[in-house]
N, C-alpha and C positions, 0 to 999 in steps of 0.2 A: 335503742338506735343511737349510733354515734352522732355526736354533734358536728355540724359542718366545720366549725373552726378547728376541731381536732383532726378531721379527715383531711383538710387542705394541707396542713404541714406534713402529714404522712405521705400524701400523694406527691407533694412538691419534693420531699426528700427522696422518694423512690425514683422520680423522674430524674433528679439531679444525679443520683447514684448510677442510674443506667448510662447517662451521658459521661459521667466522670470515670466510671469503672466498668464500662461496657466490655464484655468478654467477646473475643472472636473465636470462631470454631472452624476447623478445617477437617477434611477427610483425605486420606491417602489409601491407595489400593496396592496390595501385593497380588498381582494377577499371574497365575502360573499356568503354563500350557501343559499338555499331556506328557511332554518330555521333562517337566520339572523346571523349565526355564522361566525367568521372571520378566515381566514387561517393564521397561524403563522408557522414559521420555526425556527429550532434550528441548529446553525452552530457548526462544530467541532472545530473551532479556536477562538471563542469568547463566553462568557457566555450569557445566556438569550434567550428569544424568540423574534423574529423580524417579521415584515411584509416582505414578500419575495421581492427580488429585487437585484439590483447590478448596476455596472457601465455601462454607454453607451460607446460602443467601437467606435473608429474612423470610420467614414463612415457609421454609423448605426443611424437610426432614433430612437427617444425615444420610439415610439410604437414597433418597431422591437426589441429593447432592452428589453422592458417589456415582450413581447411574448417569447423571448429567455429565459429570467430569470425565468418566470413562468414554462416553459417546463423543464428547467434544475433543478429547485429547488422543483417543486411539481408535475410534469407530467401533467400540466394543459394547455389546449388550449382555447383561447378566442373564443366565438361564437357571441359576440356582441362588438361593439366598447367600449373601456374603457373611462371613463369620468375623465378628469383632475380635481383633487380636489384642488391642491395647489402646489406652488413652494416654496421651503425652502432653506435658507442658512444653510449649515451644518458646522458650525464653529468648531465643534469637530474633523472633518476630516482634514480640512485645511481652510485657509482664502479665498479660491477660489472654494470651493466645494458647489454644489447645488443639491437638490433632488426634483424630480417631483413625486408627489403622485397621483396615479390613483385609482378610484373606479371601481371595476370589478364585475359585477353581472351576466353577460352572459358568461358561460364557461362550459367546459366538462372535465372530467378526461380522458385525451388521453393516459396516461401511468401510471403505478403504481408510487407513490411517491418514488423518489430515496432515497437510504440510502448509503452514501459514506463518505469520509473524510470531504467534505464540508458540506453536509446536514446530520445530524445525527437523526433528527426527524422532523415531521411536523404533523399538525392536525388543525381541526376547533374547535374554542372555542367561547362560548357566550361572547360578549363584556363586560358583567358585571361579568364574572367569568374567567378571564384570568389566566394563570399560574402565580404563585407568582413571578417568575423571568422574566416575560415579561418586556422588557426595558421601561424606562420612556418615551422615544420618541414614542414608540408604543402606550403606554397608552394615551399620549397627542394627538396623531393623531386620535385615535378612539374617544376620547372625543370631538374633533373638528367635526368629521364626524357626531356624534350623536347630535350635537348642544348643548353639555353640556359645551363647552369652546369656547372662541373666537379664531378664526384662528390666528396662529402665523406666523411670517416670518422666524423664525429659527427652525431648526430641533430639 
């Protein structure tokens, strides 16, 4: 059995490491309709069009986070399991931020797409005719999905 004085420094170090080096995790979805168009959302607090998604909350699985974000941002409910496409380091957010990108082809519109302070617009767009202000990361991910670009490790 470990001695208490040995366990305490180990626990203290692990607690410090979590606070000092805590990693953040997010999810994004490439939701495609039957015509092959992809869902994008426009936020009220940053410019551009993005793939829907957001942060994974403590105690939440990545799939639960993905489902919550799709419901909140687009009124979408998944009807088939999403496929994990890739994991990315998002160095623009922080040195410890990572994003999981899922492909979603089985879904239904469970509620009207919301319009609020967070989501000011959403819509489906052909991947070869995205809005002019679709973000560079959104364009890169869609090129990777289409096989037009090698998969990256960074967002």
